Structures are given as C-alpha cells and as structure tokens.
Backbone as CSV, one residue per row, in Angstrom:
resi,resn,N_x,N_y,N_z,CA_x,CA_y,CA_z,C_x,C_y,C_z
1,UNK,159.964,100.503,42.238,160.128,100.434,43.668,160.510,99.016,44.067
2,UNK,161.446,98.938,44.956,161.886,97.609,45.402,160.875,97.053,46.405
3,UNK,160.889,95.748,46.573,159.957,95.148,47.541,160.143,95.712,48.952
4,UNK,161.366,96.040,49.321,161.607,96.600,50.662,160.957,97.971,50.796
5,UNK,161.039,98.793,49.758,160.437,100.124,49.793,158.912,100.025,49.860
6,UNK,158.344,99.051,49.126,156.891,98.844,49.170,156.455,98.430,50.583
7,UNK,157.215,97.556,51.201,156.889,97.104,52.554,156.985,98.270,53.542
8,UNK,158.023,99.102,53.391,158.172,100.272,54.261,157.012,101.250,54.069
9,UNK,156.577,101.445,52.832,155.457,102.340,52.544,154.168,101.805,53.175
10,UNK,153.956,100.492,53.084,152.763,99.880,53.683,152.767,100.031,55.210
11,UNK,153.933,99.824,55.823,154.047,99.967,57.280,153.775,101.413,57.674
12,UNK,154.321,102.365,56.920,154.100,103.782,57.207,152.619,104.128,57.095
13,UNK,151.964,103.595,56.073,150.534,103.840,55.880,149.721,103.272,57.046
14,UNK,150.075,102.085,57.502,149.377,101.459,58.632,149.590,102.272,59.913
15,UNK,150.803,102.789,60.113,151.077,103.606,61.294,150.261,104.899,61.274
16,UNK,150.123,105.500,60.107,149.321,106.718,59.977,147.856,106.415,60.305
17,UNK,147.349,105.279,59.812,145.961,104.887,60.101,145.763,104.671,61.603
18,UNK,146.718,103.985,62.246,146.616,103.724,63.685,146.665,105.024,64.482
19,UNK,147.525,105.949,64.066,147.616,107.239,64.748,146.304,108.009,64.607
20,UNK,145.703,107.964,63.424,144.431,108.652,63.198,143.331,108.053,64.074
21,UNK,143.307,106.731,64.177,142.312,106.061,65.020,142.510,106.453,66.482
22,UNK,143.761,106.517,66.933,144.048,106.914,68.315,143.577,108.339,68.589
23,UNK,143.819,109.241,67.658,143.380,110.627,67.822,141.855,110.690,67.917
24,UNK,141.158,109.961,67.055,139.693,109.941,67.082,139.190,109.389,68.417
25,UNK,139.796,108.316,68.913,139.386,107.733,70.194,139.622,108.694,71.357
26,UNK,140.729,109.419,71.335,141.009,110.401,72.384,139.963,111.510,72.357
27,UNK,139.609,111.991,71.182,138.591,113.041,71.057,137.237,112.535,71.563
28,UNK,136.863,111.322,71.197,135.592,110.746,71.652,135.601,110.571,73.174
29,UNK,136.700,110.089,73.721,136.817,109.921,75.170,136.695,111.240,75.910
30,UNK,137.347,112.262,75.404,137.269,113.584,76.022,135.841,114.116,75.959
31,UNK,135.200,113.973,74.807,133.822,114.450,74.651,132.878,113.713,75.600
32,UNK,133.052,112.416,75.733,132.192,111.628,76.625,132.382,112.062,78.075
33,UNK,133.611,112.287,78.476,133.878,112.713,79.849,133.339,114.115,80.104
34,UNK,133.362,114.946,79.101,132.895,116.321,79.231,131.371,116.393,79.247
35,UNK,130.688,115.544,78.496,129.233,115.593,78.360,128.524,114.809,79.457
36,UNK,129.125,113.766,79.994,128.457,112.893,80.969,127.882,113.638,82.173
37,UNK,128.592,114.563,82.824,127.989,115.275,83.958,126.718,116.032,83.577
38,UNK,126.668,116.565,82.365,125.469,117.266,81.921,124.291,116.311,81.799
39,UNK,124.545,115.104,81.306,123.483,114.107,81.179,122.974,113.719,82.558
40,UNK,123.880,113.509,83.520,123.476,113.174,84.883,122.670,114.300,85.500
41,UNK,123.042,115.538,85.201,122.320,116.675,85.746,120.894,116.708,85.204
42,UNK,120.699,116.387,83.942,119.358,116.337,83.353,118.546,115.228,84.009
43,UNK,119.154,114.059,84.220,118.466,112.960,84.901,118.052,113.372,86.305
44,UNK,118.964,114.011,87.035,118.648,114.461,88.388,117.492,115.447,88.381
45,UNK,117.434,116.315,87.384,116.346,117.284,87.306,115.002,116.590,87.109
46,UNK,114.980,115.520,86.328,113.734,114.779,86.116,113.256,114.165,87.426
47,UNK,114.159,113.574,88.191,113.776,112.984,89.474,113.440,114.067,90.495
48,UNK,114.112,115.194,90.414,113.803,116.326,91.297,112.383,116.815,91.018
49,UNK,111.978,116.826,89.750,110.608,117.211,89.397,109.599,116.255,90.016
50,UNK,109.892,114.963,89.982,108.988,113.977,90.592,108.932,114.158,92.106
51,UNK,110.056,114.480,92.698,110.094,114.754,94.137,109.200,115.953,94.462
52,UNK,109.338,117.032,93.689,108.520,118.224,93.922,107.040,117.929,93.697
53,UNK,106.741,117.124,92.696,105.356,116.731,92.433,104.796,115.939,93.615
54,UNK,105.575,114.996,94.121,105.145,114.205,95.274,104.955,115.098,96.497
55,UNK,105.822,116.078,96.658,105.708,117.019,97.768,104.385,117.792,97.684
56,UNK,104.020,118.231,96.485,102.755,118.947,96.296,101.560,118.035,96.550
57,UNK,101.653,116.793,96.103,100.558,115.842,96.327,100.375,115.598,97.820
58,UNK,101.473,115.417,98.554,101.372,115.209,100.004,100.734,116.417,100.687
59,UNK,101.105,117.614,100.256,100.497,118.824,100.804,99.012,118.906,100.496
60,UNK,98.643,118.558,99.271,97.230,118.584,98.877,96.425,117.547,99.658
61,UNK,96.989,116.359,99.835,96.309,115.310,100.606,96.109,115.775,102.046
62,UNK,97.135,116.365,102.633,97.026,116.845,104.013,95.964,117.952,104.128
63,UNK,95.949,118.870,103.163,94.943,119.933,103.177,93.535,119.367,103.037
64,UNK,93.354,118.388,102.155,92.042,117.758,101.998,91.639,117.017,103.273
65,UNK,92.599,116.442,103.954,92.335,115.757,105.221,91.768,116.747,106.241
66,UNK,92.363,117.934,106.315,91.881,118.967,107.241,90.494,119.443,106.824
67,UNK,90.320,119.749,105.538,89.042,120.266,105.032,87.905,119.273,105.242
68,UNK,88.179,117.996,105.061,87.130,116.967,105.139,86.890,116.449,106.556
69,UNK,87.479,117.069,107.549,87.198,116.673,108.922,88.069,115.554,109.459
70,UNK,89.270,115.418,108.967,90.275,114.462,109.441,89.826,112.996,109.354
71,UNK,89.455,112.537,108.158,89.044,111.135,108.005,90.254,110.186,108.039
72,UNK,90.003,108.891,108.210,91.064,107.866,108.216,91.525,107.541,106.805
73,UNK,90.619,107.702,105.822,90.916,107.418,104.417,90.476,108.605,103.577
74,UNK,91.148,108.778,102.445,90.755,109.829,101.502,90.807,109.246,100.094
75,UNK,89.848,109.632,99.265,89.814,109.168,97.876,90.550,110.161,96.988
76,UNK,91.422,109.642,96.150,92.137,110.467,95.171,91.676,110.069,93.780
77,UNK,91.348,111.052,92.966,90.937,110.811,91.583,91.990,111.389,90.652
78,UNK,92.375,110.599,89.659,93.369,111.039,88.685,92.692,111.251,87.347
79,UNK,92.906,112.449,86.790,92.273,112.818,85.528,93.217,112.600,84.361
80,UNK,92.613,112.423,83.194,93.373,112.292,81.955,94.038,113.633,81.652
81,UNK,95.344,113.621,81.407,96.099,114.851,81.160,95.572,115.601,79.942
82,UNK,95.092,114.892,78.943,94.582,115.556,77.740,93.336,116.378,78.047
83,UNK,92.693,116.113,79.159,91.493,116.853,79.540,91.814,118.233,80.104
84,UNK,93.067,118.500,80.403,93.442,119.784,80.985,93.212,120.949,80.033
85,UNK,93.152,120.676,78.752,92.944,121.741,77.777,91.462,121.985,77.502
86,UNK,90.588,121.220,78.133,89.150,121.374,77.938,88.650,122.594,78.714
87,UNK,87.487,123.139,78.323,86.913,124.270,79.060,86.665,123.897,80.529
88,UNK,86.677,124.903,81.393,86.516,124.657,82.822,85.159,124.061,83.178
89,UNK,84.129,124.357,82.390,82.796,123.850,82.720,82.558,122.422,82.230
90,UNK,83.525,121.817,81.548,83.356,120.441,81.084,83.680,119.472,82.221
91,UNK,83.131,118.280,82.138,83.401,117.256,83.148,84.659,116.491,82.761
92,UNK,85.728,116.606,83.556,86.964,115.895,83.212,86.797,114.389,83.375
93,UNK,87.487,113.646,82.538,87.435,112.184,82.575,88.403,111.675,83.642
94,UNK,87.873,110.930,84.591,88.698,110.349,85.646,89.216,109.009,85.157
95,UNK,90.537,108.856,85.141,91.139,107.620,84.634,91.506,106.652,85.753
96,UNK,91.639,107.159,86.971,91.962,106.280,88.093,91.437,106.896,89.382
97,UNK,91.012,106.039,90.273,90.548,106.469,91.580,91.130,105.508,92.606
98,UNK,91.588,106.047,93.707,92.212,105.201,94.722,91.895,105.723,96.114
99,UNK,91.900,104.824,97.068,91.622,105.157,98.462,92.934,105.065,99.237
100,UNK,93.340,106.177,99.856,94.617,106.247,100.568,94.363,106.278,102.072
101,UNK,95.071,105.411,102.783,94.988,105.356,104.240,95.850,106.473,104.819
102,UNK,95.320,107.182,105.849,96.032,108.311,106.438,96.353,108.062,107.908
103,UNK,97.425,108.695,108.370,97.804,108.620,109.782,96.903,109.553,110.589
104,UNK,97.058,109.550,111.906,96.251,110.427,112.753,96.601,111.897,112.531
105,UNK,97.763,112.169,111.939,98.135,113.551,111.637,97.890,113.916,110.174
106,UNK,97.262,113.018,109.413,96.811,113.354,108.071,97.775,113.117,106.937
107,UNK,98.770,112.268,107.136,99.698,111.959,106.056,99.544,110.501,105.642
108,UNK,99.776,110.208,104.366,99.592,108.837,103.866,100.487,107.827,104.583
109,UNK,99.921,106.647,104.821,100.667,105.542,105.422,100.548,104.324,104.515
110,UNK,101.391,103.344,104.767,101.410,102.129,103.955,100.278,101.190,104.360
111,UNK,99.744,100.474,103.384,98.768,99.425,103.680,99.467,98.224,104.297
112,UNK,100.665,97.917,103.795,101.491,96.846,104.352,102.889,97.399,104.571
113,UNK,103.518,97.019,105.656,104.837,97.543,106.021,105.942,96.776,105.304
114,UNK,105.990,96.933,103.981,107.010,96.255,103.183,107.225,97.016,101.880
115,UNK,108.103,96.486,101.047,108.425,97.137,99.773,107.195,97.262,98.885
116,UNK,106.361,96.245,98.877,105.145,96.307,98.063,104.227,97.435,98.546
117,UNK,104.193,97.665,99.856,103.415,98.775,100.398,103.918,100.114,99.882
118,UNK,105.246,100.256,99.763,105.840,101.483,99.209,105.448,101.658,97.745
119,UNK,105.499,100.564,96.987,105.140,100.620,95.568,103.679,101.016,95.388
120,UNK,102.805,100.461,96.211,101.377,100.785,96.128,101.148,102.241,96.510
121,UNK,101.831,102.717,97.552,101.674,104.109,97.976,102.110,105.070,96.871
122,UNK,103.226,104.762,96.199,103.670,105.604,95.078,102.584,105.655,94.003
123,UNK,102.044,104.499,93.665,100.990,104.412,92.642,99.781,105.247,93.057
124,UNK,99.397,105.157,94.328,98.237,105.889,94.814,98.464,107.399,94.773
125,UNK,99.633,107.837,95.214,99.896,109.271,95.322,100.246,109.926,93.991
126,UNK,100.945,109.200,93.138,101.416,109.801,91.896,100.530,109.474,90.699
127,UNK,99.633,108.526,90.855,98.736,108.170,89.759,99.431,107.469,88.614
128,UNK,100.664,107.072,88.820,101.436,106.388,87.772,102.407,105.429,88.428
129,UNK,102.811,104.457,87.669,103.741,103.459,88.176,105.145,104.038,88.274
130,UNK,105.845,103.712,89.340,107.225,104.170,89.519,108.157,103.472,88.544
131,UNK,107.715,102.352,87.960,108.578,101.623,87.025,108.792,102.409,85.736
132,UNK,107.869,103.308,85.387,108.062,104.142,84.196,109.249,105.079,84.366
133,UNK,109.537,105.422,85.616,110.680,106.292,85.903,111.936,105.493,86.217
134,UNK,111.820,104.189,86.173,112.931,103.295,86.499,113.392,103.504,87.941
135,UNK,112.416,103.660,88.843,112.711,103.783,90.260,112.600,102.415,90.922
136,UNK,113.522,102.123,91.800,113.493,100.873,92.555,113.013,101.207,93.963
137,UNK,111.954,100.545,94.396,111.392,100.795,95.722,112.052,99.898,96.755
138,UNK,112.157,100.440,97.967,112.674,99.641,99.073,112.105,100.190,100.371
139,UNK,111.671,99.292,101.241,111.172,99.692,102.555,112.230,99.396,103.603
140,UNK,112.597,100.404,104.373,113.559,100.236,105.464,112.766,100.183,106.767
141,UNK,112.602,98.968,107.265,111.760,98.766,108.444,112.320,99.466,109.678
142,UNK,113.628,99.409,109.879,114.234,100.003,111.076,114.025,101.519,111.134
143,UNK,113.990,102.156,109.973,113.815,103.608,109.921,112.399,104.006,109.527
144,UNK,111.562,103.047,109.250,110.187,103.265,108.801,110.149,104.281,107.656
145,UNK,110.803,103.921,106.561,110.807,104.819,105.410,110.814,104.050,104.102
146,UNK,110.216,104.689,103.118,110.224,104.163,101.755,111.292,104.905,100.974
147,UNK,112.107,104.148,100.261,113.119,104.733,99.385,112.743,104.427,97.951
148,UNK,112.805,105.434,97.115,112.577,105.267,95.683,113.864,105.717,95.005
149,UNK,114.670,104.742,94.608,116.010,105.031,94.102,116.057,104.912,92.586
150,UNK,116.694,105.908,91.968,116.897,105.901,90.521,118.188,105.162,90.207
151,UNK,118.346,104.776,88.966,119.540,104.031,88.554,120.817,104.824,88.755
152,UNK,120.733,106.139,88.741,121.930,106.972,88.889,122.158,107.414,90.331
153,UNK,121.475,106.798,91.267,121.601,106.979,92.714,120.879,108.196,93.282
154,UNK,120.064,108.894,92.512,119.187,109.906,93.085,118.120,109.158,93.886
155,UNK,117.804,109.651,95.091,116.884,108.932,95.971,115.813,109.876,96.506
156,UNK,114.548,109.431,96.416,113.427,110.112,97.047,113.067,109.271,98.265
157,UNK,113.050,109.890,99.444,112.781,109.163,100.688,111.536,109.743,101.353
158,UNK,110.564,108.866,101.633,109.373,109.253,102.387,109.458,108.567,103.737
159,UNK,109.671,109.366,104.784,109.790,108.832,106.136,108.410,108.787,106.768
160,UNK,107.961,107.591,107.101,106.641,107.419,107.701,106.646,107.841,109.169
161,UNK,107.769,107.671,109.847,107.860,108.015,111.262,107.762,109.529,111.469
162,UNK,108.516,110.288,110.688,108.512,111.748,110.842,107.601,112.440,109.833
163,UNK,107.015,111.668,108.934,106.116,112.182,107.890,106.777,113.298,107.088
164,UNK,108.006,113.032,106.658,108.760,113.995,105.860,109.189,113.360,104.545
165,UNK,109.490,114.215,103.606,109.934,113.791,102.288,111.283,114.442,102.025
166,UNK,112.230,113.679,101.495,113.544,114.247,101.183,114.041,113.710,99.849
167,UNK,114.989,114.443,99.281,115.568,114.094,97.988,117.077,114.188,98.103
168,UNK,117.757,113.114,97.725,119.216,113.105,97.699,119.643,113.018,96.249
169,UNK,120.396,114.006,95.837,120.793,114.112,94.434,122.084,113.355,94.173
170,UNK,122.151,112.715,93.014,123.390,112.059,92.592,124.386,113.139,92.216
171,UNK,125.600,112.990,92.661,126.642,113.979,92.372,127.451,113.564,91.159
172,UNK,127.606,114.497,90.223,128.448,114.243,89.048,129.904,114.382,89.458
173,UNK,130.731,113.496,88.956,132.161,113.514,89.302,132.913,114.370,88.312
C-alpha cells in the first residue's frame, strides 16, 4: 500500500469513528429529552404527597382545636415511624413535641412574620425539616403567605390571611 492509500484509509477510519460518536450522542440526547418529563412528574408527585400530608395535618390541627375548646396553642407530638408496626396497646415513642400558635379560627399562625417563621411552622406541622425535601422557604409579607418552593418550581403555598393551602405543579415541557 502506498503512503497516500494508508493516509486515505486512516482518514476514512476516523470519519467512521466520528459518525458513530455522533449517532450515539443523538440517541443519548433523544433519550434524555424523552425521559426528562417523566422524572419531573415523579418529583412533582413527591411534593404533591407532602402537600396532601400538610393538608391532612392542618385539618387534624383544626379538628383538635375544636375538640379541645378552641385554645390559643396546641401541642403536637411526633412519633417514631418504626413504632407504627407495634401493637395498639403499646406506648408509642414520642420523638418530638412542639407547641403551635393558632389563630382565632383555629389554624396555625407564624411565631414571627418572616421567612424563619415559615421554616419553624413547617417544622412544627410536618415534624421534619423542609431542607430534607430541598424546599426553599419564603415569606411574602404583602400577601401574608409562606411559600415552600422546590428546585423544579413546584410550590406549596400556605396563606395566613385566608387560611388556605395550595399547590402549584411544575409543568413538563
């Protein structure tokens, strides 16, 4: 083989390698674009579950407020999850106890009207830190509401003025 033929063969081999790499990158890009909305949907479902859990906790707190004669404060006790499998007659282990301030209509209010107040309220109501869920807290003073925003833009909003809870889902493109 002449040196020119060897050089042509090497160039052809390099072009084939580059074409193969391009095909692989296109397949990976297509797969990533196809799978990403599903991943976002799973993330949204996790935050939706936390929203529903918070909704149930708010309902339970309000019911306890009515049952206990409409007090200004209510104590919440959080049990160890592993204790749920124990017999009903056993004494569950309480891992956290907190005192929640209530409005005149029986819904939780902030101790301080700021972002830290929102973070403390989440901790009190959910029995866990919002940082484990990667939620960013923010207090909107003009609207009197706490926002708990996820990295993917799903938002849980607790309005102190109207005492309502809402969830805004991130939309997959």
